[in-house]
Structures are given as C-alpha cells and as structure tokens.
C-alpha positions in Angstrom: -97.0 -26.5 -27.0 -95.0 -26.8 -30.2 -95.7 -24.3 -32.9 -96.4 -27.0 -35.5 -99.2 -28.4 -33.4 -100.6 -24.9 -32.6 -100.5 -24.0 -36.3 -102.8 -26.9 -37.2 -105.3 -25.8 -34.5 -105.5 -22.3 -36.0 -104.9 -22.9 -39.7 -108.6 -23.1 -40.5 -109.0 -19.4 -39.6 -106.3 -18.1 -41.9 -106.7 -16.8 -45.4 -104.8 -18.2 -48.3 -101.1 -17.1 -48.6 -101.4 -14.4 -51.3 -105.0 -13.7 -50.5 -104.5 -11.1 -47.7 -101.8 -13.1 -45.9 -103.2 -12.5 -42.4 -105.4 -13.9 -39.7 -108.2 -11.5 -38.5 -107.3 -12.6 -35.0 -103.7 -11.5 -35.4 -104.5 -8.4 -37.4 -107.0 -6.6 -35.1 -104.8 -6.1 -32.1 -101.4 -7.0 -30.7 -102.7 -8.7 -27.6 -105.2 -11.5 -28.2 -107.7 -13.3 -26.0 -105.0 -15.8 -24.8 -102.7 -12.9 -23.8 -100.3 -13.7 -26.7 -98.6 -10.9 -28.4 -98.9 -10.8 -32.2 -96.5 -9.0 -34.6 -96.4 -9.2 -38.4 -93.0 -9.1 -40.2 -92.5 -8.1 -43.9 -89.1 -8.6 -45.3 -86.8 -8.5 -48.4 -83.2 -9.4 -48.9 -80.6 -9.3 -51.7 -82.4 -6.8 -53.9 -79.1 -6.0 -55.5 -80.0 -2.6 -56.9 -83.1 -3.9 -58.7 -85.0 -0.7 -58.1 -87.0 -1.2 -61.2 -89.0 -4.2 -62.4 -87.2 -6.8 -64.5 -87.7 -10.0 -66.5 -87.0 -13.4 -65.0 -83.3 -13.3 -66.1 -82.7 -10.2 -64.1 -82.4 -7.7 -66.9 -84.7 -4.8 -67.8 -88.4 -5.2 -68.3 -89.1 -3.8 -71.7 -92.5 -5.5 -72.3 -94.6 -5.8 -69.1 -97.2 -7.9 -71.0 -94.7 -10.7 -71.1 -94.4 -10.8 -67.4 -92.1 -8.7 -65.1 -91.1 -9.1 -61.5 -90.0 -7.0 -58.5 -89.3 -3.3 -58.5 -89.5 -1.3 -55.3 -92.6 0.6 -56.7 -94.4 -2.8 -56.8 -93.1 -3.8 -53.4 -94.3 -0.4 -52.0 -97.8 -1.1 -53.2 -98.0 -4.5 -51.4 -96.3 -3.3 -48.2 -98.8 -0.4 -48.0 -101.6 -2.9 -48.2 -100.1 -5.2 -45.6 -99.4 -2.3 -43.2 -103.0 -1.3 -43.3 -104.1 -4.8 -42.5 -101.5 -5.5 -39.8 -101.3 -2.6 -37.4 -98.6 -4.3 -35.3 -95.8 -4.8 -37.9 -92.1 -4.4 -38.7 -90.8 -3.9 -42.2 -87.2 -5.3 -42.4 -84.3 -5.5 -44.9 -81.8 -8.3 -44.7 -79.0 -6.6 -46.7 -77.3 -6.6 -50.1 -79.0 -3.6 -51.6 -75.8 -2.7 -53.5 -74.5 -4.0 -56.8 -76.3 -5.7 -59.6 -77.8 -3.0 -62.0 -76.9 0.3 -63.5 -78.7 2.1 -60.7 -75.7 1.2 -58.5 -73.1 1.2 -61.2 -74.1 4.8 -62.2 -75.3 6.4 -58.9 -73.6 4.4 -56.2 -75.7 4.2 -53.1 -77.5 7.6 -53.6 -80.7 6.5 -55.3 -80.8 3.3 -53.3 -80.8 5.3 -50.0 -83.5 7.6 -51.3 -85.7 4.6 -52.4 -85.3 2.8 -49.1 -86.2 5.9 -47.1 -89.3 6.3 -49.3 -90.3 2.7 -48.4 -89.8 3.6 -44.7 -88.1 0.4 -43.6 -88.0 -0.1 -39.8 -84.5 -1.6 -39.7 -81.8 -3.1 -42.0 -78.8 -5.3 -41.5 -75.7 -5.1 -43.8 -74.8 -7.5 -46.5 -71.4 -8.2 -47.9 -72.0 -6.2 -51.0 -72.6 -3.1 -49.0 -68.8 -3.0 -48.7 -68.2 -3.1 -52.5 -67.4 0.6 -52.6 -65.3 0.4 -49.4 -66.0 1.5 -45.8 -66.1 5.2 -46.4 -68.6 5.1 -49.2 -70.7 2.8 -47.1 -70.5 5.3 -44.3 -72.0 8.0 -46.5 -74.8 5.7 -47.5 -75.6 4.8 -43.9 -75.6 8.5 -42.9 -78.3 9.1 -45.5 -80.7 6.4 -44.1 -83.6 7.4 -41.9 -84.0 4.1 -40.0 -81.7 1.9 -37.8 -78.9 -0.3 -39.1 -78.0 -3.3 -37.0 -75.1 -5.8 -37.1 -73.8 -7.0 -33.8 -70.7 -8.8 -35.2 -69.4 -5.8 -37.2 -66.9 -3.7 -35.3 -65.5 -0.7 -37.1 -63.4 2.3 -36.3 -64.4 4.2 -39.4 -66.4 7.0 -37.8 -69.5 6.9 -40.0 -69.8 3.2 -39.5 -69.1 3.3 -35.8 -71.8 6.0 -35.4 -74.5 4.2 -37.4 -74.1 0.4 -37.0 -75.8 -0.8 -33.8 -75.7 -4.3 -32.3 -79.5 -4.2 -32.0 -82.5 -1.9 -31.9 -85.4 -2.1 -29.5 -88.9 -1.3 -30.6 -90.5 -0.3 -27.4 -94.0 -0.2 -28.8 -93.8 -4.0 -29.4 -91.5 -4.9 -26.5 -89.3 -6.4 -29.2 -85.6 -6.3 -30.1 -84.0 -6.8 -33.6 -80.4 -8.0 -33.5 -78.4 -7.8 -36.7 -75.6 -10.0 -38.0 -73.5 -10.0 -41.2 -71.5 -12.8 -42.9 -68.0 -13.0 -41.5 -66.8 -13.9 -45.0 -67.3 -10.3 -46.1 -63.6 -9.4 -45.9 -62.8 -12.1 -48.5 -65.7 -11.3 -50.9 -65.8 -7.5 -50.7 -63.6 -4.4 -50.1 -63.4 -4.2 -46.3 -60.9 -1.8 -44.9 -58.4 -2.6 -42.1 -60.4 -0.7 -39.4 -63.4 -3.0 -39.8 -63.6 -6.4 -38.2 -66.2 -9.2 -38.5 -66.7 -11.4 -35.4 -68.4 -14.8 -35.0 -72.1 -14.2 -35.6 -73.4 -16.9 -33.1 -71.2 -15.7 -30.3 -72.1 -12.0 -30.8 -75.8 -12.7 -31.2 -75.8 -14.7 -28.0 -74.0 -11.8 -26.2 -76.6 -9.4 -27.5 -79.5 -11.6 -26.3 -78.0 -11.8 -22.8 -77.4 -8.1 -22.7 -81.0 -7.4 -23.8 -82.5 -9.8 -21.2 -80.2 -8.6 -18.4 -80.7 -4.9 -18.9 -84.3 -4.6 -20.2 -87.7 -6.2 -19.8 -87.6 -7.2 -23.5 -88.3 -10.9 -24.1 -89.3 -11.0 -27.8 -86.0 -11.1 -29.7 -85.6 -11.5 -33.5 -82.4 -11.8 -35.5 -82.1 -9.9 -38.9 -79.2 -11.6 -40.6 -77.2 -11.7 -43.8 -75.3 -15.0 -43.2 -77.1 -17.5 -45.4 -79.9 -20.0 -44.9 -77.7 -22.9 -43.7 -75.8 -20.7 -41.3 -79.1 -19.3 -40.1 -80.1 -22.8 -39.1 -76.8 -23.2 -37.3 -77.3 -19.9 -35.5 -80.7 -21.0 -34.3 -79.2 -24.3 -33.0 -76.2 -22.8 -31.3 -78.0 -20.0 -29.3 -80.9 -19.6 -27.0 -83.4 -16.8 -26.8 -84.3 -16.1 -30.4 -87.8 -16.7 -31.6 -87.4 -15.7 -35.3 -84.6 -15.3 -37.8 -85.1 -13.2 -40.9 -82.2 -13.9 -43.3 -80.5 -13.2 -46.5 -77.2 -13.8 -48.5 -77.8 -17.3 -49.9 -80.7 -16.3 -52.3 -82.7 -19.2 -51.0 -86.3 -19.7 -52.1 -88.5 -21.0 -49.3 -92.2 -21.9 -49.5 -94.5 -24.4 -51.3 -93.7 -23.2 -54.8 -91.7 -25.2 -57.4 -88.0 -24.9 -56.8 -88.2 -24.1 -53.1 -85.3 -25.3 -51.1 -87.2 -25.5 -47.8 -90.3 -24.6 -45.8 -91.4 -21.1 -45.0 -90.7 -20.9 -42.1 -88.0 -23.5 -41.5 -88.2 -24.6 -37.8 -85.1 -25.4 -35.8 -84.8 -26.0 -32.1 -82.4 -23.8 -30.1 -80.1 -25.0 -27.3 -83.0 -25.2 -24.8 -85.4 -27.0 -27.1 -87.5 -24.0 -28.1 -88.5 -23.6 -31.7 -87.0 -20.8 -33.8 -88.7 -19.8 -37.1 -86.4 -19.1 -40.0 -87.5 -17.2 -43.1 -85.8 -15.6 -46.1 -87.2 -14.3 -49.4 -85.1 -15.3 -52.4 -83.5 -12.4 -54.3 -83.9 -9.2 -56.3 -87.3 -8.4 -54.8 -89.1 -11.2 -56.7 -90.7 -12.2 -53.5 -91.8 -10.2 -50.4 -91.6 -12.2 -47.2 -94.6 -11.9 -44.8 -95.1 -13.8 -41.6 -97.3 -13.3 -38.6 -95.9 -14.6 -35.3 -97.7 -15.0 -31.9 -95.4 -14.8 -28.8 -96.0 -16.0 -25.3 -95.1 -13.9 -22.2 -91.5 -15.1 -22.2 -91.0 -14.2 -25.9 -91.2 -17.7 -27.3 -92.8 -18.0 -30.7 -95.9 -20.1 -30.6 -98.0 -19.6 -33.7 -97.1 -18.5 -37.2 -98.9 -17.8 -40.5 -97.5 -16.5 -43.7 -95.8 -17.1 -47.0 -93.6 -15.3 -49.5 -95.7 -13.1 -51.9 -94.8 -13.2 -55.5 -94.1 -9.7 -56.8 -95.4 -10.2 -60.4 -97.7 -8.2 -62.6 -100.7 -8.9 -60.4 -99.5 -6.2 -58.0 -99.4 -2.6 -59.5 -96.5 -0.3 -59.4 -96.9 2.6 -57.0 -97.0 5.6 -59.4 -95.0 8.2 -57.6 -92.0 6.0 -56.8 -92.1 4.4 -60.3 -92.0 7.9 -61.8 -88.8 8.6 -59.9 -87.2 5.3 -60.8 -88.0 5.9 -64.5 -86.6 9.4 -64.4 -83.3 8.1 -62.9 -82.9 5.8 -65.8 -82.5 8.7 -68.2 -78.8 9.5 -67.7 -77.7 6.0 -68.4 -80.4 4.7 -70.7 -78.7 5.5 -74.1 -75.4 4.0 -73.0 -77.1 0.9 -71.5 -79.4 0.4 -74.6 -76.5 0.2 -77.1 -76.8 -3.1 -78.9 -73.3 -4.7 -79.0 -74.2 -8.0 -80.7 -76.5 -11.0 -80.7 -76.5 -14.5 -79.4 -78.3 -17.5 -80.8 -78.5 -19.2 -77.4 -79.5 -17.9 -74.0 -76.4 -17.2 -72.0 -77.5 -18.9 -68.8 -76.3 -17.7 -65.4 -78.6 -19.7 -63.1 -76.3 -22.9 -63.1 -73.0 -21.1 -62.5 -72.7 -21.9 -58.9 -73.5 -25.6 -59.4 -71.3 -26.3 -62.4 -70.6 -25.3 -65.9 -72.9 -22.5 -67.2 -72.9 -20.9 -70.7 -72.4 -17.3 -69.7 -69.5 -18.2 -67.4 -67.9 -20.2 -70.2 -68.3 -17.4 -72.6 -66.8 -14.9 -70.2 -63.8 -17.2 -69.5 -63.3 -17.7 -73.2 -63.4 -13.9 -73.8 -60.9 -13.2 -71.0 -58.5 -15.9 -72.3 -58.7 -14.7 -75.9 -58.2 -11.1 -74.8 -54.9 -11.8 -73.0 -53.8 -14.3 -75.6 -54.2 -11.7 -78.3 -52.4 -9.1 -76.1 -49.4 -11.5 -75.9 -49.3 -12.3 -79.6 -45.7 -11.2 -80.0 -44.5 -13.1 -76.9 -42.9 -16.6 -76.8 -45.4 -19.4 -76.3 -44.3 -20.0 -72.7 -45.1 -16.4 -71.9 -48.7 -16.7 -73.2 -51.6 -17.8 -71.0 -52.7 -21.5 -70.7 -56.3 -21.0 -69.7 -58.7 -18.6 -67.8 -60.8 -19.0 -64.7 -62.7 -16.7 -62.4 -65.2 -16.8 -59.6 -68.6 -18.1 -60.6 -70.3 -15.8 -58.1 -69.2 -12.9 -60.3 -71.8 -13.9 -62.9 -75.0 -12.1 -61.8 -77.7 -12.3 -64.5 -78.7 -14.4 -67.6 -78.5 -12.8 -71.1 -81.5 -14.0 -73.2 -81.1 -15.1 -76.8 -81.3 -12.3 -79.3 -79.8 -8.8 -79.1 -77.3 -8.1 -76.4 -77.1 -4.6 -75.0 -74.2 -3.0 -73.1 -76.6 -2.7 -70.1 -77.2 -6.4 -70.1 -73.4 -7.1 -70.0 -72.9 -4.6 -67.1 -75.9 -6.2 -65.2 -74.3 -9.6 -65.7 -70.8 -8.4 -64.7 -71.4 -5.4 -62.5 -68.4 -5.4 -60.2 -65.8 -3.7 -62.4 -63.5 -6.7 -61.8 -60.4 -6.4 -64.0 -58.5 -9.1 -66.0 -55.1 -10.1 -64.6 -52.3 -12.6 -65.4 -51.0 -14.9 -62.7 -48.2 -17.4 -62.8 -48.4 -20.7 -60.8 -46.4 -23.9 -60.6 -48.4 -26.9 -61.8 -48.3 -28.2 -58.2 -50.0 -25.0 -56.9 -52.4 -25.0 -59.8 -53.6 -28.6 -59.0 -54.1 -27.5 -55.4 -56.2 -24.5 -56.6 -58.3 -26.8 -58.8 -58.7 -29.3 -56.0 -60.1 -26.5 -53.8 -62.5 -25.5 -56.6 -64.0 -28.9 -56.9 -64.1 -29.8 -53.2 -65.1 -26.3 -51.9 -62.1 -26.3 -49.5 -59.0 -24.1 -50.2 -56.0 -26.5 -50.0 -53.6 -23.7 -48.9 -55.6 -22.6 -45.7 -58.2 -25.4 -45.3 -61.0 -22.8 -45.3 -64.2 -23.0 -47.4 -64.4 -21.3 -50.7 -67.2 -18.7 -51.1 -67.6 -19.5 -54.8 -67.1 -22.1 -57.5 -65.2 -21.3 -60.7 -65.9 -21.0 -64.4 -63.1 -21.9 -66.8 -62.2 -21.4 -70.5 -62.5 -24.0 -73.2 -58.9 -25.2 -73.0 -59.2 -26.6 -69.4 -60.9 -30.0 -68.7 -61.3 -31.1 -65.1 -62.7 -34.3 -63.7 -63.3 -35.0 -60.0 -64.8 -37.7 -57.7 -67.3 -36.1 -55.3 -67.4 -39.3 -53.2 -63.9 -38.5 -51.9 -63.1 -36.0 -49.2 -61.6 -32.6 -49.7 -58.0 -32.9 -50.8 -58.7 -36.0 -52.8 -61.5 -35.2 -55.2 -59.5 -34.0 -58.2 -58.9 -36.9 -60.5 -57.7 -35.3 -63.7 -56.9 -31.8 -65.0 -55.7 -31.1 -68.5 -54.8 -28.0 -70.5 -55.5 -28.4 -74.2 -55.5 -32.2 -73.7 -52.2 -32.3 -71.8 -52.1 -33.2 -68.1 -50.9 -30.4 -65.8 -47.3 -31.0 -64.9 -46.5 -30.2 -61.2 -43.0 -29.0 -62.2 -44.0 -26.6 -65.0 -44.9 -23.0 -64.7 -48.2 -21.8 -66.1 -49.6 -18.4 -66.9 -53.2 -18.1 -66.0 -55.9 -15.5 -66.7 -58.1 -14.5 -63.9 -59.5 -11.3 -62.2 -58.1 -9.0 -59.7 -60.8 -9.8 -57.1 -59.8 -13.5 -57.1 -56.1 -12.7 -57.2 -56.3 -10.6 -54.0 -58.0 -13.5 -52.1 -61.6 -12.9 -53.0 -63.9 -15.9 -52.4 -60.8 -17.7 -51.0 -60.0 -19.5 -54.3 -56.3 -18.7 -54.4 -53.8 -17.4 -51.9 -53.8 -13.6 -51.8 -51.2 -11.9 -53.9 -50.4 -8.5 -55.4 -47.8 -9.3 -58.1 -50.0 -8.6 -61.1 -50.9 -5.9 -63.6 -54.6 -4.8 -63.9 -55.9 -5.0 -67.4 -59.3 -4.2 -68.8 -62.6 -4.9 -66.9 -64.7 -8.0 -67.6 -67.6 -6.0 -69.0 -65.4 -4.3 -71.6 -63.6 -7.5 -72.5 -67.0 -9.3 -73.0 -68.4 -6.4 -75.1 -65.3 -6.6 -77.4 -65.7 -10.4 -77.7 -69.4 -10.1 -78.5 -68.7 -7.5 -81.2 -66.0 -9.6 -82.8 -67.9 -12.9 -82.6 -71.5 -11.8 -83.2 -73.8 -13.6 -83.7 -72.5 -15.8 -80.8 -73.2 -19.5 -81.4 -71.6 -20.7 -78.2 -73.2 -23.8 -76.7 -72.6 -25.3 -73.2 -69.6 -27.5 -72.9 -68.8 -29.9 -70.1 -65.5 -28.5 -68.7 -65.8 -29.5 -65.0 -67.3 -32.9 -64.4 -67.5 -35.9 -62.3 -65.2 -38.9 -62.8 -66.6 -41.5 -65.2 -68.9 -38.9 -66.8 -68.5 -35.3 -67.7 -72.3 -34.7 -67.4 -72.9 -34.6 -63.7 -73.6 -31.4 -61.7 -71.6 -30.4 -58.6 -73.7 -30.0 -55.5 -74.4 -26.3 -54.7 -72.2 -25.3 -51.7 -71.6 -21.6 -52.2 -73.7 -18.6 -51.3 -74.0 -15.3 -53.1 
C-alpha cells in the first residue's frame, strides 16, 4: 500500500503537529500490532553557529519580548520532551554547524563541539562549511565529538578525517542504518585540501545500500545528507533501498506554513517504485524537524506522521546550556556590541540569491569605493570599473537603526578579502552570462551562487533563452562593455580562486582588507546610511523582475 493512502487511514489518531507530534500507537513500542517497526527521527541542519537565540534577521536577540528563535538551549528543551515521548528515536544533524556567528569566528569549532555533545546527537553528516577552516581543523573538531560522523562520498587521507568519517553507522537496537552524504560542490565553495576527494553521492549511497544489505540483516536504511532539497529528490529517484532522506544545505522550508517550498515530507518514488520520504528543516535552528516512520519487514516506509516544530518563545531555554552559551559570549561581547553607525533602511539579505538585495549592493559599493580610493593616484585605466562578489557570502539581514560590529561580522563571517582582477571585456561578458544563466561559460558547470554588483554596473538578461544566450546588455557607468578592452574589477579572494564556480580559478592577485572591515569603514564614513535598493541585474524589457532561485547555500 502507498504511504499516502495509509496516512489517511491513520491520520485521525494523530495529535496536531506542534501539540506533542506523536501517535500514541507509534510512541509506546517499536513493534506495533501489525508487526511494523516504528522509529521517530528528530533533526536539524544548517545551524551555522547560531548557538544562541536570535531575531528573525539572524542577529542577536536583545529583547526576547519582541520574539526570538532557535538557540540550542531551546532545541534541547524540545528534544528532551520528544525523547521522553518517543522511546524509539534517533536525533540527527544534517551538517553546516560552522560559520555564521561570533561563536565560530571567535572560538572556531570548540564551543560548537561542546554544545553538540551536550545535546547528545546520535549521528551527523558533514556540510560544506565544516571545511571552512581546512581539513586539519575539521579533524580536530571531529575528534572532539562523542557520536558518529557519516559521509559515504567523502574520501580523505588526512588521518583525523580518515579515522572519524564513516560511510554509514548501524543502530543495532533499531535494526537501522544511517548513510551520510555531503555535497560534491564542497571543493569549490570551501577550503578542501588536496588529500580529500568528494565522489558522486548517488553512486556512493547505492554502493553503501548494497553493502549493508549483502553483509548484514539490516533492511531499514536512511540517508542523512547535506546535498540540497532538489538533489535529495534526485538521490531518491536514482537509487533503490532508501526509505527516508533527512537533508540539509539548501535552507529549504518544508511544511504547511507560509513560505514553505514543499511538503513535509516530500515523497519521491525510487528506481523500484517504492516511496522515499524526504525531510529537511530550514536553517539556523528556527525549526526542529520531527517525523515518525513505520517500516515493514523489508525496510520499506509505510506510514509517517510529523511536522517541523517552530522554535520560538513558546519553548523555554534549557537553563544549564543557556548559562554556558551566555558565558561564552563574554569575551567577544564588547567588541561585537560596538556601534559603528546607523542605517535608515533595513539592509536586506533574504533576496540576495534571487536577485538584487540591499545589503549585497551596499557591500559591493563599499568594496568598489575602498579600492577606488586606494588607487586615487593611479591613471584612470588602472582604477577599478565595478565590484562584484558571490551573493551566498551575504549571510544575515541588518535591521534599520544602529549597526554593530557584531552584526557586520554575522552578515559577512567568512573573512573573505577584497582583491583586484583584470579581465578582457570578452571574458567579463562570459562571466556575466554565467551569473545570469547559472552556468559557467568557461567550464559549462553550474554556479553555486549568484552575484551582487556595485552601482556602476547594469545588466539585463532574457531568462527565456538558454545558458550562453541570456545576457542581453551589460554596461559600466552607462557604457557597454567592449570585448577588446581590459577592465580592472573588484571582487573577493574566495571568488577569484574558483569559489562558487563564478570565474576561472586564478592566483595572480594581491589580498587586501576583509569584507567586514571594509564595510565597517564604509558605514562609519557614510552614516547614517540612506541607501535604497536599486535594480542592477534585471530581465530584458524591465529591470524589475526577479531571477528564479537556482543556488543553494
């Protein structure tokens, strides 16, 4: 029987989603009257160092009465409740714990590891940002964890990674295996060393499924992935033997709430026609995923119940963990709380991956002005023409009002440095074609991010055309880009070295100041900021349309 049919037969016995989130039949025992095995799964992904609660924009919660979200102390409270109600359960982390707040910028992975151990996860897979400090620092972090780490398509010769990363982990008490998988784009969007390779997730997951089935009596097999919602659906369709995929990477909101991009779970048929349930839980710990699954004797998923639980003020912070998190803030609090200026308008980050966004534009303008001022004594042809950088590097909105240094670091946490790059107009047009089409015109591979550009670049494109033919017009300060002219462009070192596959990799540049410092100086000089959103990258015929979101985080 199909899971969707079975769900309707049992739905009347289930509690409301955030009202307990369990069926009494599923909760009391693993094996039910029909000899089906029942397991509950709780999961988070893409927390990005948000150890403490935060406001909607992603910055610090200074007034809980106005509404705050997430925080691992709040999540710990809810997970403890769910564990008590669901004796047969697994508590899983789908990666990207690193990068995003001062907890990572100041402490690296130390406090994140301590917090995750406190929450007693059952298993974790690795996100791309786990490599932001390089393989060796990641190895130290993994050695400090007290639970299994799984990623079947990561093959590393760094000793600490080789010792800790497993293809899968078997939970004998549930007769269930968890296979991990990480996005193969990691080498282009993080700092992966030469001794670590990423293989095709679908092929490696299928190999792991066959190995488990051929060498054990395990039939219940779950994938814990950090490859993105769309790729999770492809993984389900391209393999056989999975019953559930718990994912991360794309920051996708699933469920029945406003703004959701799909159902929780999303159901996809595998190669043999069996249904695979796919779930993910947005980002930053704002939602805790919770799903109960009933399996038949052959490991097929039959029945589900669950929904993401909103981690808002209705769930209390667990006091002991919150006390730790609050104490950890001390060493960086004064530095982070320094007010560097004000803004009249909210500097929005949420639209950065789908088109122009105000914070992206402000950062691009700041970077351009920084380099333009540095080259004040140079001849005009030796000064920059415009600035661009990867939109995915913009991580959090800055609300109207005072701007603190901590907000700037939270918005630009990666320590990316400003660089100058020289391109022919012909290559520049290919780069911009890749940016609007999402396909790099030098290697025909997909980009991992869109771009944000400074005020002196105007781009128009026709999204009805295919990749290679979308770019219609590109002008610098009103003048069309000349294919035969050389242009000096401002960008960041991450993009210049091939990050997000926006430009061909190169190393002929000098590293200047970091984005956060450049933006702080810009804010101090311009405060109060009065910047308003401009249409810099738009569709042909109108400069108001949004580009479809095609990039993951």
